[in-house]
C-alpha positions in Angstrom: -7.9 13.4 10.2 -8.8 9.8 11.1 -12.0 9.8 9.1 -10.1 10.3 5.9 -7.9 7.3 6.7 -11.0 5.2 7.3 -12.5 6.3 4.0 -9.2 5.4 2.2 -9.2 1.9 3.7 -12.8 1.3 2.9 -12.3 2.5 -0.7 -9.3 0.3 -1.3 -11.0 -2.7 0.4 -14.1 -2.2 -1.7 -12.2 -1.9 -4.9 -10.3 -5.1 -4.2 -13.4 -7.1 -3.2 -15.3 -5.7 -6.3 -12.4 -6.8 -8.5 -12.2 -10.3 -7.1 -15.6 -11.0 -5.5 -15.6 -14.8 -5.6 -12.2 -15.1 -3.8 -12.3 -12.1 -1.4 -15.9 -11.7 -0.2 -15.4 -14.5 2.3 -12.2 -12.9 3.6 -13.3 -9.2 4.0 -11.7 -8.9 7.4 -8.4 -10.3 6.2 -8.5 -7.9 3.2 -9.1 -5.0 5.5 -6.3 -6.0 7.8 -3.9 -6.5 4.9 -4.9 -3.0 3.5 -4.2 -1.5 6.9 -0.8 -3.3 7.2 0.4 -2.2 3.8 -0.7 1.4 4.5 1.1 1.3 7.8 4.3 0.0 6.2 4.2 2.6 3.5 3.6 5.3 6.1 6.5 4.2 8.2 8.8 4.1 5.1 7.8 7.7 4.3 8.8 9.1 7.7 12.1 7.2 8.2 15.3 7.0 6.3 14.1 3.9 4.5 12.4 5.9 1.9 15.6 7.7 1.0 17.4 4.4 0.6 14.6 3.2 -1.7 14.7 6.4 -3.8 18.5 6.3 -4.1 18.3 2.6 -5.2 15.7 3.5 -7.8 17.8 6.3 -9.1 20.9 4.1 -9.4 18.9 1.4 -11.1 17.4 3.8 -13.6 20.8 5.2 -14.4 22.2 1.7 -15.0 19.2 0.8 -17.2 19.6 3.8 -19.5 23.3 3.6 -19.9 
């Protein structure tokens, strides 16, 4: 299970560094840490009630926009 997570972090990190090589190649460790932090926060939001609040807000916003 953990190997898949490492592969995802490496893929995202490599894609970011390949997109902006001049700026990010010097900060590879920071990019990797930021990728892990964002993944952690997204994971926490998926297993708590926060995700339900976000989805409800999105639904309310989309209903207001279409009205």
